[in-house]
mmCIF file of the N, C-alpha and C atoms, coordinates in Angstrom:
data_MODEL
# 
_entry.id   MODEL 
# 
loop_
_atom_site.group_PDB 
_atom_site.id 
_atom_site.type_symbol 
_atom_site.label_atom_id 
_atom_site.label_alt_id 
_atom_site.label_comp_id 
_atom_site.label_asym_id 
_atom_site.label_entity_id 
_atom_site.label_seq_id 
_atom_site.pdbx_PDB_ins_code 
_atom_site.Cartn_x 
_atom_site.Cartn_y 
_atom_site.Cartn_z 
_atom_site.occupancy 
_atom_site.B_iso_or_equiv 
_atom_site.pdbx_formal_charge 
_atom_site.auth_seq_id 
_atom_site.auth_comp_id 
_atom_site.auth_asym_id 
_atom_site.auth_atom_id 
_atom_site.pdbx_PDB_model_num 
ATOM 1   N N  . MET A 1 1  ? 112.614 137.391 97.525 1.00 0.00 ? 1  MET A N  1 
ATOM 2   C CA . MET A 1 1  ? 112.400 136.000 97.893 1.00 0.00 ? 1  MET A CA 1 
ATOM 3   C C  . MET A 1 1  ? 113.771 135.249 97.635 1.00 0.00 ? 1  MET A C  1 
ATOM 4   N N  . ASP A 1 2  ? 114.191 134.599 98.752 1.00 0.00 ? 2  ASP A N  1 
ATOM 5   C CA . ASP A 1 2  ? 115.490 133.978 98.694 1.00 0.00 ? 2  ASP A CA 1 
ATOM 6   C C  . ASP A 1 2  ? 115.357 132.681 97.986 1.00 0.00 ? 2  ASP A C  1 
ATOM 7   N N  . SER A 1 3  ? 116.412 131.919 97.641 1.00 0.00 ? 3  SER A N  1 
ATOM 8   C CA . SER A 1 3  ? 116.331 130.704 96.902 1.00 0.00 ? 3  SER A CA 1 
ATOM 9   C C  . SER A 1 3  ? 115.711 129.547 97.743 1.00 0.00 ? 3  SER A C  1 
ATOM 10  N N  . ASP A 1 4  ? 115.805 129.564 98.995 1.00 0.00 ? 4  ASP A N  1 
ATOM 11  C CA . ASP A 1 4  ? 115.161 128.495 99.801 1.00 0.00 ? 4  ASP A CA 1 
ATOM 12  C C  . ASP A 1 4  ? 113.583 128.609 99.793 1.00 0.00 ? 4  ASP A C  1 
ATOM 13  N N  . GLN A 1 5  ? 113.199 129.851 99.911 1.00 0.00 ? 5  GLN A N  1 
ATOM 14  C CA . GLN A 1 5  ? 111.717 130.097 99.839 1.00 0.00 ? 5  GLN A CA 1 
ATOM 15  C C  . GLN A 1 5  ? 111.205 129.791 98.417 1.00 0.00 ? 5  GLN A C  1 
ATOM 16  N N  . LEU A 1 6  ? 111.904 130.173 97.372 1.00 0.00 ? 6  LEU A N  1 
ATOM 17  C CA . LEU A 1 6  ? 111.500 129.904 96.010 1.00 0.00 ? 6  LEU A CA 1 
ATOM 18  C C  . LEU A 1 6  ? 111.443 128.306 95.833 1.00 0.00 ? 6  LEU A C  1 
ATOM 19  N N  . PHE A 1 7  ? 112.491 127.697 96.240 1.00 0.00 ? 7  PHE A N  1 
ATOM 20  C CA . PHE A 1 7  ? 112.528 126.153 96.151 1.00 0.00 ? 7  PHE A CA 1 
ATOM 21  C C  . PHE A 1 7  ? 111.349 125.642 96.929 1.00 0.00 ? 7  PHE A C  1 
ATOM 22  N N  . SER A 1 8  ? 111.137 125.948 98.075 1.00 0.00 ? 8  SER A N  1 
ATOM 23  C CA . SER A 1 8  ? 109.948 125.461 98.917 1.00 0.00 ? 8  SER A CA 1 
ATOM 24  C C  . SER A 1 8  ? 108.650 125.744 98.100 1.00 0.00 ? 8  SER A C  1 
ATOM 25  N N  . SER A 1 9  ? 108.414 126.906 97.644 1.00 0.00 ? 9  SER A N  1 
ATOM 26  C CA . SER A 1 9  ? 107.278 127.278 96.898 1.00 0.00 ? 9  SER A CA 1 
ATOM 27  C C  . SER A 1 9  ? 107.139 126.428 95.664 1.00 0.00 ? 9  SER A C  1 
ATOM 28  N N  . LEU A 1 10 ? 108.120 126.169 95.039 1.00 0.00 ? 10 LEU A N  1 
ATOM 29  C CA . LEU A 1 10 ? 108.108 125.404 93.693 1.00 0.00 ? 10 LEU A CA 1 
ATOM 30  C C  . LEU A 1 10 ? 107.807 123.903 94.165 1.00 0.00 ? 10 LEU A C  1 
ATOM 31  N N  . VAL A 1 11 ? 108.329 123.453 95.091 1.00 0.00 ? 11 VAL A N  1 
ATOM 32  C CA . VAL A 1 11 ? 108.109 122.010 95.555 1.00 0.00 ? 11 VAL A CA 1 
ATOM 33  C C  . VAL A 1 11 ? 106.647 121.907 95.930 1.00 0.00 ? 11 VAL A C  1 
ATOM 34  N N  . ARG A 1 12 ? 106.089 122.908 96.744 1.00 0.00 ? 12 ARG A N  1 
ATOM 35  C CA . ARG A 1 12 ? 104.660 122.881 97.105 1.00 0.00 ? 12 ARG A CA 1 
ATOM 36  C C  . ARG A 1 12 ? 103.767 122.843 95.932 1.00 0.00 ? 12 ARG A C  1 
ATOM 37  N N  . GLN A 1 13 ? 104.111 123.747 95.032 1.00 0.00 ? 13 GLN A N  1 
ATOM 38  C CA . GLN A 1 13 ? 103.265 123.773 93.712 1.00 0.00 ? 13 GLN A CA 1 
ATOM 39  C C  . GLN A 1 13 ? 103.364 122.600 92.978 1.00 0.00 ? 13 GLN A C  1 
ATOM 40  N N  . TYR A 1 14 ? 104.513 121.961 92.859 1.00 0.00 ? 14 TYR A N  1 
ATOM 41  C CA . TYR A 1 14 ? 104.742 120.745 92.084 1.00 0.00 ? 14 TYR A CA 1 
ATOM 42  C C  . TYR A 1 14 ? 103.909 119.648 92.736 1.00 0.00 ? 14 TYR A C  1 
ATOM 43  N N  . LEU A 1 15 ? 103.992 119.472 94.125 1.00 0.00 ? 15 LEU A N  1 
ATOM 44  C CA . LEU A 1 15 ? 103.221 118.513 94.768 1.00 0.00 ? 15 LEU A CA 1 
ATOM 45  C C  . LEU A 1 15 ? 101.682 118.696 94.539 1.00 0.00 ? 15 LEU A C  1 
ATOM 46  N N  . PHE A 1 16 ? 101.194 119.960 94.669 1.00 0.00 ? 16 PHE A N  1 
ATOM 47  C CA . PHE A 1 16 ? 99.859  120.262 94.422 1.00 0.00 ? 16 PHE A CA 1 
ATOM 48  C C  . PHE A 1 16 ? 99.428  119.930 93.073 1.00 0.00 ? 16 PHE A C  1 
ATOM 49  N N  . VAL A 1 17 ? 100.171 120.280 92.084 1.00 0.00 ? 17 VAL A N  1 
ATOM 50  C CA . VAL A 1 17 ? 99.885  119.927 90.702 1.00 0.00 ? 17 VAL A CA 1 
ATOM 51  C C  . VAL A 1 17 ? 99.917  118.423 90.432 1.00 0.00 ? 17 VAL A C  1 
ATOM 52  N N  . SER A 1 18 ? 100.850 117.681 91.036 1.00 0.00 ? 18 SER A N  1 
ATOM 53  C CA . SER A 1 18 ? 100.906 116.267 90.942 1.00 0.00 ? 18 SER A CA 1 
ATOM 54  C C  . SER A 1 18 ? 99.671  115.616 91.547 1.00 0.00 ? 18 SER A C  1 
ATOM 55  N N  . LEU A 1 19 ? 99.273  116.026 92.689 1.00 0.00 ? 19 LEU A N  1 
ATOM 56  C CA . LEU A 1 19 ? 98.026  115.494 93.370 1.00 0.00 ? 19 LEU A CA 1 
ATOM 57  C C  . LEU A 1 19 ? 96.835  115.920 92.468 1.00 0.00 ? 19 LEU A C  1 
ATOM 58  N N  . TYR A 1 20 ? 96.726  117.059 92.008 1.00 0.00 ? 20 TYR A N  1 
ATOM 59  C CA . TYR A 1 20 ? 95.594  117.442 91.220 1.00 0.00 ? 20 TYR A CA 1 
ATOM 60  C C  . TYR A 1 20 ? 95.563  116.637 89.919 1.00 0.00 ? 20 TYR A C  1 
ATOM 61  N N  . ARG A 1 21 ? 96.660  116.381 89.375 1.00 0.00 ? 21 ARG A N  1 
ATOM 62  C CA . ARG A 1 21 ? 96.736  115.537 88.087 1.00 0.00 ? 21 ARG A CA 1 
ATOM 63  C C  . ARG A 1 21 ? 96.242  114.131 88.416 1.00 0.00 ? 21 ARG A C  1 
ATOM 64  N N  . ALA A 1 22 ? 96.741  113.571 89.474 1.00 0.00 ? 22 ALA A N  1 
ATOM 65  C CA . ALA A 1 22 ? 96.281  112.244 89.858 1.00 0.00 ? 22 ALA A CA 1 
ATOM 66  C C  . ALA A 1 22 ? 94.802  112.175 90.091 1.00 0.00 ? 22 ALA A C  1 
ATOM 67  N N  . PHE A 1 23 ? 94.289  113.220 90.787 1.00 0.00 ? 23 PHE A N  1 
ATOM 68  C CA . PHE A 1 23 ? 92.763  113.288 91.055 1.00 0.00 ? 23 PHE A CA 1 
ATOM 69  C C  . PHE A 1 23 ? 91.986  113.292 89.762 1.00 0.00 ? 23 PHE A C  1 
ATOM 70  N N  . ILE A 1 24 ? 92.515  114.190 88.801 1.00 0.00 ? 24 ILE A N  1 
ATOM 71  C CA . ILE A 1 24 ? 91.825  114.391 87.512 1.00 0.00 ? 24 ILE A CA 1 
ATOM 72  C C  . ILE A 1 24 ? 91.853  113.061 86.715 1.00 0.00 ? 24 ILE A C  1 
ATOM 73  N N  . GLU A 1 25 ? 93.123  112.393 86.706 1.00 0.00 ? 25 GLU A N  1 
ATOM 74  C CA . GLU A 1 25 ? 93.127  111.195 85.978 1.00 0.00 ? 25 GLU A CA 1 
ATOM 75  C C  . GLU A 1 25 ? 92.216  110.120 86.639 1.00 0.00 ? 25 GLU A C  1 
ATOM 76  N N  . SER A 1 26 ? 92.158  110.037 87.893 1.00 0.00 ? 26 SER A N  1 
ATOM 77  C CA . SER A 1 26 ? 91.359  109.144 88.648 1.00 0.00 ? 26 SER A CA 1 
ATOM 78  C C  . SER A 1 26 ? 89.898  109.362 88.220 1.00 0.00 ? 26 SER A C  1 
ATOM 79  N N  . LEU A 1 27 ? 89.491  110.662 88.202 1.00 0.00 ? 27 LEU A N  1 
ATOM 80  C CA . LEU A 1 27 ? 88.038  111.026 87.761 1.00 0.00 ? 27 LEU A CA 1 
ATOM 81  C C  . LEU A 1 27 ? 87.802  110.560 86.390 1.00 0.00 ? 27 LEU A C  1 
ATOM 82  N N  . ALA A 1 28 ? 88.723  110.964 85.462 1.00 0.00 ? 28 ALA A N  1 
ATOM 83  C CA . ALA A 1 28 ? 88.624  110.587 84.113 1.00 0.00 ? 28 ALA A CA 1 
ATOM 84  C C  . ALA A 1 28 ? 88.396  109.043 83.896 1.00 0.00 ? 28 ALA A C  1 
ATOM 85  N N  . SER A 1 29 ? 89.284  108.235 84.699 1.00 0.00 ? 29 SER A N  1 
ATOM 86  C CA . SER A 1 29 ? 89.106  106.883 84.519 1.00 0.00 ? 29 SER A CA 1 
ATOM 87  C C  . SER A 1 29 ? 87.810  106.376 85.053 1.00 0.00 ? 29 SER A C  1 
ATOM 88  N N  . GLU A 1 30 ? 87.319  106.913 86.213 1.00 0.00 ? 30 GLU A N  1 
ATOM 89  C CA . GLU A 1 30 ? 85.996  106.486 86.704 1.00 0.00 ? 30 GLU A CA 1 
ATOM 90  C C  . GLU A 1 30 ? 84.903  106.797 85.717 1.00 0.00 ? 30 GLU A C  1 
ATOM 91  N N  . ASN A 1 31 ? 84.933  107.927 85.146 1.00 0.00 ? 31 ASN A N  1 
ATOM 92  C CA . ASN A 1 31 ? 83.902  108.300 84.173 1.00 0.00 ? 31 ASN A CA 1 
ATOM 93  C C  . ASN A 1 31 ? 84.010  107.448 82.903 1.00 0.00 ? 31 ASN A C  1 
ATOM 94  N N  . ALA A 1 32 ? 85.199  107.048 82.475 1.00 0.00 ? 32 ALA A N  1 
ATOM 95  C CA . ALA A 1 32 ? 85.320  106.222 81.327 1.00 0.00 ? 32 ALA A CA 1 
ATOM 96  C C  . ALA A 1 32 ? 84.739  104.857 81.589 1.00 0.00 ? 32 ALA A C  1 
ATOM 97  N N  . THR A 1 33 ? 84.982  104.444 82.834 1.00 0.00 ? 33 THR A N  1 
ATOM 98  C CA . THR A 1 33 ? 84.358  103.131 83.222 1.00 0.00 ? 33 THR A CA 1 
ATOM 99  C C  . THR A 1 33 ? 82.843  103.185 83.278 1.00 0.00 ? 33 THR A C  1 
ATOM 100 N N  . ARG A 1 34 ? 82.368  104.307 83.832 1.00 0.00 ? 34 ARG A N  1 
ATOM 101 C CA . ARG A 1 34 ? 80.941  104.370 83.865 1.00 0.00 ? 34 ARG A CA 1 
ATOM 102 C C  . ARG A 1 34 ? 80.270  104.476 82.488 1.00 0.00 ? 34 ARG A C  1 
ATOM 103 N N  . LEU A 1 35 ? 81.046  105.187 81.532 1.00 0.00 ? 35 LEU A N  1 
ATOM 104 C CA . LEU A 1 35 ? 80.483  105.322 80.222 1.00 0.00 ? 35 LEU A CA 1 
ATOM 105 C C  . LEU A 1 35 ? 80.447  103.972 79.549 1.00 0.00 ? 35 LEU A C  1 
ATOM 106 N N  . LEU A 1 36 ? 81.557  103.121 79.670 1.00 0.00 ? 36 LEU A N  1 
ATOM 107 C CA . LEU A 1 36 ? 81.648  101.838 79.075 1.00 0.00 ? 36 LEU A CA 1 
ATOM 108 C C  . LEU A 1 36 ? 80.522  100.991 79.649 1.00 0.00 ? 36 LEU A C  1 
ATOM 109 N N  . SER A 1 37 ? 80.254  101.032 80.955 1.00 0.00 ? 37 SER A N  1 
ATOM 110 C CA . SER A 1 37 ? 79.193  100.317 81.635 1.00 0.00 ? 37 SER A CA 1 
ATOM 111 C C  . SER A 1 37 ? 77.800  100.661 81.099 1.00 0.00 ? 37 SER A C  1 
ATOM 112 N N  . MET A 1 38 ? 77.595  101.930 80.941 1.00 0.00 ? 38 MET A N  1 
ATOM 113 C CA . MET A 1 38 ? 76.265  102.407 80.375 1.00 0.00 ? 38 MET A CA 1 
ATOM 114 C C  . MET A 1 38 ? 76.113  101.997 78.935 1.00 0.00 ? 38 MET A C  1 
ATOM 115 N N  . GLN A 1 39 ? 77.177  102.008 78.131 1.00 0.00 ? 39 GLN A N  1 
ATOM 116 C CA . GLN A 1 39 ? 77.132  101.596 76.757 1.00 0.00 ? 39 GLN A CA 1 
ATOM 117 C C  . GLN A 1 39 ? 76.824  100.151 76.717 1.00 0.00 ? 39 GLN A C  1 
ATOM 118 N N  . MET A 1 40 ? 77.380  99.314  77.504 1.00 0.00 ? 40 MET A N  1 
ATOM 119 C CA . MET A 1 40 ? 77.084  97.874  77.513 1.00 0.00 ? 40 MET A CA 1 
ATOM 120 C C  . MET A 1 40 ? 75.658  97.558  77.997 1.00 0.00 ? 40 MET A C  1 
ATOM 121 N N  . ALA A 1 41 ? 75.151  98.403  78.955 1.00 0.00 ? 41 ALA A N  1 
ATOM 122 C CA . ALA A 1 41 ? 73.753  98.231  79.391 1.00 0.00 ? 41 ALA A CA 1 
ATOM 123 C C  . ALA A 1 41 ? 72.829  98.604  78.280 1.00 0.00 ? 41 ALA A C  1 
ATOM 124 N N  . GLU A 1 42 ? 73.162  99.660  77.497 1.00 0.00 ? 42 GLU A N  1 
ATOM 125 C CA . GLU A 1 42 ? 72.282  100.089 76.499 1.00 0.00 ? 42 GLU A CA 1 
ATOM 126 C C  . GLU A 1 42 ? 72.258  99.037  75.349 1.00 0.00 ? 42 GLU A C  1 
ATOM 127 N N  . LYS A 1 43 ? 73.358  98.423  75.047 1.00 0.00 ? 43 LYS A N  1 
ATOM 128 C CA . LYS A 1 43 ? 73.419  97.373  74.048 1.00 0.00 ? 43 LYS A CA 1 
ATOM 129 C C  . LYS A 1 43 ? 72.594  96.220  74.510 1.00 0.00 ? 43 LYS A C  1 
ATOM 130 N N  . ASN A 1 44 ? 72.730  95.835  75.785 1.00 0.00 ? 44 ASN A N  1 
ATOM 131 C CA . ASN A 1 44 ? 71.920  94.716  76.326 1.00 0.00 ? 44 ASN A CA 1 
ATOM 132 C C  . ASN A 1 44 ? 70.444  94.958  76.230 1.00 0.00 ? 44 ASN A C  1 
ATOM 133 N N  . ILE A 1 45 ? 70.101  96.196  76.582 1.00 0.00 ? 45 ILE A N  1 
ATOM 134 C CA . ILE A 1 45 ? 68.638  96.628  76.451 1.00 0.00 ? 45 ILE A CA 1 
ATOM 135 C C  . ILE A 1 45 ? 68.140  96.511  75.075 1.00 0.00 ? 45 ILE A C  1 
ATOM 136 N N  . GLU A 1 46 ? 68.947  96.994  74.111 1.00 0.00 ? 46 GLU A N  1 
ATOM 137 C CA . GLU A 1 46 ? 68.580  96.962  72.670 1.00 0.00 ? 46 GLU A CA 1 
ATOM 138 C C  . GLU A 1 46 ? 68.397  95.524  72.234 1.00 0.00 ? 46 GLU A C  1 
ATOM 139 N N  . GLU A 1 47 ? 69.267  94.559  72.581 1.00 0.00 ? 47 GLU A N  1 
ATOM 140 C CA . GLU A 1 47 ? 69.160  93.229  72.262 1.00 0.00 ? 47 GLU A CA 1 
ATOM 141 C C  . GLU A 1 47 ? 67.939  92.588  72.846 1.00 0.00 ? 47 GLU A C  1 
ATOM 142 N N  . HIS A 1 48 ? 67.630  92.903  74.133 1.00 0.00 ? 48 HIS A N  1 
ATOM 143 C CA . HIS A 1 48 ? 66.530  92.385  74.820 1.00 0.00 ? 48 HIS A CA 1 
ATOM 144 C C  . HIS A 1 48 ? 65.221  92.932  74.231 1.00 0.00 ? 48 HIS A C  1 
ATOM 145 N N  . MET A 1 49 ? 65.279  94.162  73.835 1.00 0.00 ? 49 MET A N  1 
ATOM 146 C CA . MET A 1 49 ? 64.020  94.654  73.141 1.00 0.00 ? 49 MET A CA 1 
ATOM 147 C C  . MET A 1 49 ? 63.781  94.013  71.799 1.00 0.00 ? 49 MET A C  1 
ATOM 148 N N  . SER A 1 50 ? 64.854  93.729  71.025 1.00 0.00 ? 50 SER A N  1 
ATOM 149 C CA . SER A 1 50 ? 64.674  93.048  69.819 1.00 0.00 ? 50 SER A CA 1 
ATOM 150 C C  . SER A 1 50 ? 64.094  91.670  70.066 1.00 0.00 ? 50 SER A C  1 
ATOM 151 N N  . GLU A 1 51 ? 64.571  90.975  71.016 1.00 0.00 ? 51 GLU A N  1 
ATOM 152 C CA . GLU A 1 51 ? 64.029  89.584  71.412 1.00 0.00 ? 51 GLU A CA 1 
ATOM 153 C C  . GLU A 1 51 ? 62.575  89.750  71.767 1.00 0.00 ? 51 GLU A C  1 
ATOM 154 N N  . LEU A 1 52 ? 62.283  90.741  72.539 1.00 0.00 ? 52 LEU A N  1 
ATOM 155 C CA . LEU A 1 52 ? 60.825  90.896  72.981 1.00 0.00 ? 52 LEU A CA 1 
ATOM 156 C C  . LEU A 1 52 ? 59.933  91.209  71.749 1.00 0.00 ? 52 LEU A C  1 
ATOM 157 N N  . GLU A 1 53 ? 60.456  92.063  70.826 1.00 0.00 ? 53 GLU A N  1 
ATOM 158 C CA . GLU A 1 53 ? 59.694  92.370  69.650 1.00 0.00 ? 53 GLU A CA 1 
ATOM 159 C C  . GLU A 1 53 ? 59.430  91.088  68.855 1.00 0.00 ? 53 GLU A C  1 
ATOM 160 N N  . VAL A 1 54 ? 60.406  90.227  68.651 1.00 0.00 ? 54 VAL A N  1 
ATOM 161 C CA . VAL A 1 54 ? 60.265  88.983  67.919 1.00 0.00 ? 54 VAL A CA 1 
ATOM 162 C C  . VAL A 1 54 ? 59.154  88.119  68.639 1.00 0.00 ? 54 VAL A C  1 
ATOM 163 N N  . GLN A 1 55 ? 59.336  88.034  70.019 1.00 0.00 ? 55 GLN A N  1 
ATOM 164 C CA . GLN A 1 55 ? 58.346  87.252  70.747 1.00 0.00 ? 55 GLN A CA 1 
ATOM 165 C C  . GLN A 1 55 ? 56.938  87.783  70.653 1.00 0.00 ? 55 GLN A C  1 
ATOM 166 N N  . LEU A 1 56 ? 56.772  89.119  70.670 1.00 0.00 ? 56 LEU A N  1 
ATOM 167 C CA . LEU A 1 56 ? 55.451  89.762  70.548 1.00 0.00 ? 56 LEU A CA 1 
ATOM 168 C C  . LEU A 1 56 ? 54.871  89.444  69.190 1.00 0.00 ? 56 LEU A C  1 
ATOM 169 N N  . HIS A 1 57 ? 55.732  89.477  68.120 1.00 0.00 ? 57 HIS A N  1 
ATOM 170 C CA . HIS A 1 57 ? 55.160  89.249  66.733 1.00 0.00 ? 57 HIS A CA 1 
ATOM 171 C C  . HIS A 1 57 ? 54.725  87.779  66.729 1.00 0.00 ? 57 HIS A C  1 
ATOM 172 N N  . ARG A 1 58 ? 55.550  86.816  67.326 1.00 0.00 ? 58 ARG A N  1 
ATOM 173 C CA . ARG A 1 58 ? 55.109  85.443  67.261 1.00 0.00 ? 58 ARG A CA 1 
ATOM 174 C C  . ARG A 1 58 ? 53.838  85.188  68.037 1.00 0.00 ? 58 ARG A C  1 
ATOM 175 N N  . GLU A 1 59 ? 53.654  85.694  69.252 1.00 0.00 ? 59 GLU A N  1 
ATOM 176 C CA . GLU A 1 59 ? 52.539  85.657  69.972 1.00 0.00 ? 59 GLU A CA 1 
ATOM 177 C C  . GLU A 1 59 ? 51.308  86.256  69.261 1.00 0.00 ? 59 GLU A C  1 
ATOM 178 N N  . ARG A 1 60 ? 51.474  87.365  68.563 1.00 0.00 ? 60 ARG A N  1 
ATOM 179 C CA . ARG A 1 60 ? 50.433  88.013  67.880 1.00 0.00 ? 60 ARG A CA 1 
ATOM 180 C C  . ARG A 1 60 ? 49.976  87.055  66.709 1.00 0.00 ? 60 ARG A C  1 
ATOM 181 N N  . GLN A 1 61 ? 50.958  86.605  66.021 1.00 0.00 ? 61 GLN A N  1 
ATOM 182 C CA . GLN A 1 61 ? 50.659  85.670  64.834 1.00 0.00 ? 61 GLN A CA 1 
ATOM 183 C C  . GLN A 1 61 ? 49.888  84.425  65.309 1.00 0.00 ? 61 GLN A C  1 
ATOM 184 N N  . ALA A 1 62 ? 50.418  83.938  66.523 1.00 0.00 ? 62 ALA A N  1 
ATOM 185 C CA . ALA A 1 62 ? 49.749  82.722  67.033 1.00 0.00 ? 62 ALA A CA 1 
ATOM 186 C C  . ALA A 1 62 ? 48.343  82.984  67.327 1.00 0.00 ? 62 ALA A C  1 
ATOM 187 N N  . GLY A 1 63 ? 48.064  84.174  67.981 1.00 0.00 ? 63 GLY A N  1 
ATOM 188 C CA . GLY A 1 63 ? 46.693  84.504  68.279 1.00 0.00 ? 63 GLY A CA 1 
ATOM 189 C C  . GLY A 1 63 ? 45.775  84.655  66.964 1.00 0.00 ? 63 GLY A C  1 
ATOM 190 N N  . ILE A 1 64 ? 46.375  85.270  66.054 1.00 0.00 ? 64 ILE A N  1 
ATOM 191 C CA . ILE A 1 64 ? 45.612  85.433  64.694 1.00 0.00 ? 64 ILE A CA 1 
ATOM 192 C C  . ILE A 1 64 ? 45.389  84.071  64.106 1.00 0.00 ? 64 ILE A C  1 
ATOM 193 N N  . THR A 1 65 ? 46.383  83.207  64.081 1.00 0.00 ? 65 THR A N  1 
ATOM 194 C CA . THR A 1 65 ? 46.165  81.830  63.569 1.00 0.00 ? 65 THR A CA 1 
ATOM 195 C C  . THR A 1 65 ? 45.123  81.073  64.355 1.00 0.00 ? 65 THR A C  1 
ATOM 196 N N  . SER A 1 66 ? 45.157  81.232  65.661 1.00 0.00 ? 66 SER A N  1 
ATOM 197 C CA . SER A 1 66 ? 44.098  80.495  66.430 1.00 0.00 ? 66 SER A CA 1 
ATOM 198 C C  . SER A 1 66 ? 42.751  80.973  66.163 1.00 0.00 ? 66 SER A C  1 
ATOM 199 N N  . GLU A 1 67 ? 42.562  82.348  66.056 1.00 0.00 ? 67 GLU A N  1 
ATOM 200 C CA . GLU A 1 67 ? 41.250  82.935  65.689 1.00 0.00 ? 67 GLU A CA 1 
ATOM 201 C C  . GLU A 1 67 ? 40.770  82.417  64.323 1.00 0.00 ? 67 GLU A C  1 
ATOM 202 N N  . LEU A 1 68 ? 41.740  82.371  63.338 1.00 0.00 ? 68 LEU A N  1 
ATOM 203 C CA . LEU A 1 68 ? 41.284  81.950  62.018 1.00 0.00 ? 68 LEU A CA 1 
ATOM 204 C C  . LEU A 1 68 ? 40.897  80.375  62.141 1.00 0.00 ? 68 LEU A C  1 
ATOM 205 N N  . LEU A 1 69 ? 41.649  79.592  62.782 1.00 0.00 ? 69 LEU A N  1 
ATOM 206 C CA . LEU A 1 69 ? 41.258  78.265  62.962 1.00 0.00 ? 69 LEU A CA 1 
ATOM 207 C C  . LEU A 1 69 ? 39.869  78.095  63.538 1.00 0.00 ? 69 LEU A C  1 
ATOM 208 N N  . ASP A 1 70 ? 39.639  78.931  64.543 1.00 0.00 ? 70 ASP A N  1 
ATOM 209 C CA . ASP A 1 70 ? 38.225  78.862  65.174 1.00 0.00 ? 70 ASP A CA 1 
ATOM 210 C C  . ASP A 1 70 ? 37.176  79.204  64.270 1.00 0.00 ? 70 ASP A C  1 
ATOM 211 N N  . LEU A 1 71 ? 37.418  80.247  63.358 1.00 0.00 ? 71 LEU A N  1 
ATOM 212 C CA . LEU A 1 71 ? 36.405  80.617  62.322 1.00 0.00 ? 71 LEU A CA 1 
ATOM 213 C C  . LEU A 1 71 ? 36.250  79.506  61.369 1.00 0.00 ? 71 LEU A C  1 
ATOM 214 N N  . VAL A 1 72 ? 37.340  78.944  60.886 1.00 0.00 ? 72 VAL A N  1 
ATOM 215 C CA . VAL A 1 72 ? 37.186  77.868  59.862 1.00 0.00 ? 72 VAL A CA 1 
ATOM 216 C C  . VAL A 1 72 ? 36.507  76.638  60.390 1.00 0.00 ? 72 VAL A C  1 
ATOM 217 N N  . THR A 1 73 ? 36.813  76.258  61.708 1.00 0.00 ? 73 THR A N  1 
ATOM 218 C CA . THR A 1 73 ? 36.226  75.158  62.341 1.00 0.00 ? 73 THR A CA 1 
ATOM 219 C C  . THR A 1 73 ? 34.735  75.409  62.558 1.00 0.00 ? 73 THR A C  1 
ATOM 220 N N  . GLY A 1 74 ? 34.395  76.678  62.984 1.00 0.00 ? 74 GLY A N  1 
ATOM 221 C CA . GLY A 1 74 ? 32.982  76.958  63.093 1.00 0.00 ? 74 GLY A CA 1 
ATOM 222 C C  . GLY A 1 74 ? 32.169  76.961  61.795 1.00 0.00 ? 74 GLY A C  1 
ATOM 223 N N  . PHE A 1 75 ? 32.837  77.443  60.795 1.00 0.00 ? 75 PHE A N  1 
ATOM 224 C CA . PHE A 1 75 ? 32.243  77.454  59.462 1.00 0.00 ? 75 PHE A CA 1 
ATOM 225 C C  . PHE A 1 75 ? 31.962  76.041  58.977 1.00 0.00 ? 75 PHE A C  1 
ATOM 226 N N  . GLU A 1 76 ? 32.989  75.177  59.174 1.00 0.00 ? 76 GLU A N  1 
ATOM 227 C CA . GLU A 1 76 ? 32.824  73.759  58.723 1.00 0.00 ? 76 GLU A CA 1 
ATOM 228 C C  . GLU A 1 76 ? 31.747  73.091  59.495 1.00 0.00 ? 76 GLU A C  1 
ATOM 229 N N  . ALA A 1 77 ? 31.678  73.351  60.780 1.00 0.00 ? 77 ALA A N  1 
ATOM 230 C CA . ALA A 1 77 ? 30.611  72.848  61.639 1.00 0.00 ? 77 ALA A CA 1 
ATOM 231 C C  . ALA A 1 77 ? 29.252  73.168  61.192 1.00 0.00 ? 77 ALA A C  1 
ATOM 232 N N  . LEU A 1 78 ? 29.103  74.553  60.820 1.00 0.00 ? 78 LEU A N  1 
ATOM 233 C CA . LEU A 1 78 ? 27.769  75.029  60.352 1.00 0.00 ? 78 LEU A CA 1 
ATOM 234 C C  . LEU A 1 78 ? 27.466  74.329  59.033 1.00 0.00 ? 78 LEU A C  1 
ATOM 235 N N  . THR A 1 79 ? 28.457  74.288  58.094 1.00 0.00 ? 79 THR A N  1 
ATOM 236 C CA . THR A 1 79 ? 28.155  73.726  56.763 1.00 0.00 ? 79 THR A CA 1 
ATOM 237 C C  . THR A 1 79 ? 27.785  72.320  56.809 1.00 0.00 ? 79 THR A C  1 
ATOM 238 N N  . SER A 1 80 ? 28.549  71.531  57.759 1.00 0.00 ? 80 SER A N  1 
ATOM 239 C CA . SER A 1 80 ? 28.206  70.161  57.832 1.00 0.00 ? 80 SER A CA 1 
ATOM 240 C C  . SER A 1 80 ? 26.751  69.854  58.534 1.00 0.00 ? 80 SER A C  1 
ATOM 241 N N  . GLN A 1 81 ? 26.405  70.740  59.418 1.00 0.00 ? 81 GLN A N  1 
ATOM 242 C CA . GLN A 1 81 ? 25.071  70.583  59.986 1.00 0.00 ? 81 GLN A CA 1 
ATOM 243 C C  . GLN A 1 81 ? 24.003  70.891  58.947 1.00 0.00 ? 81 GLN A C  1 
ATOM 244 N N  . GLU A 1 82 ? 24.308  71.927  58.041 1.00 0.00 ? 82 GLU A N  1 
ATOM 245 C CA . GLU A 1 82 ? 23.285  72.276  56.994 1.00 0.00 ? 82 GLU A CA 1 
ATOM 246 C C  . GLU A 1 82 ? 23.148  71.142  55.956 1.00 0.00 ? 82 GLU A C  1 
ATOM 247 N N  . ARG A 1 83 ? 24.206  70.448  55.673 1.00 0.00 ? 83 ARG A N  1 
ATOM 248 C CA . ARG A 1 83 ? 24.237  69.347  54.779 1.00 0.00 ? 83 ARG A CA 1 
ATOM 249 C C  . ARG A 1 83 ? 23.544  68.137  55.343 1.00 0.00 ? 83 ARG A C  1 
ATOM 250 N N  . SER A 1 84 ? 23.681  67.870  56.598 1.00 0.00 ? 84 SER A N  1 
ATOM 251 C CA . SER A 1 84 ? 23.121  66.668  57.137 1.00 0.00 ? 84 SER A CA 1 
ATOM 252 C C  . SER A 1 84 ? 21.669  66.980  57.700 1.00 0.00 ? 84 SER A C  1 
ATOM 253 N N  . GLY A 1 85 ? 21.345  68.220  57.863 1.00 0.00 ? 85 GLY A N  1 
ATOM 254 C CA . GLY A 1 85 ? 20.084  68.551  58.439 1.00 0.00 ? 85 GLY A CA 1 
ATOM 255 C C  . GLY A 1 85 ? 19.124  68.979  57.610 1.00 0.00 ? 85 GLY A C  1 
# 
């Protein structure tokens, strides 16, 4: 192999490796961006779940309080009827 062929082969290999490296770096950058996006989405979901759990507990407690008030009101109505009747 003469020096011109060797130089030509080395230039082709260098260009191939340079393009391959650019492709790999681009792919790595894209995947890093996707990972960051998914991590942010996961964090938002966890925050939203926490908010929904708090809301669920409040609604559940409000339902329990309402039922207890209904029971107390009914009991007071019955006892007042028994006293007056």
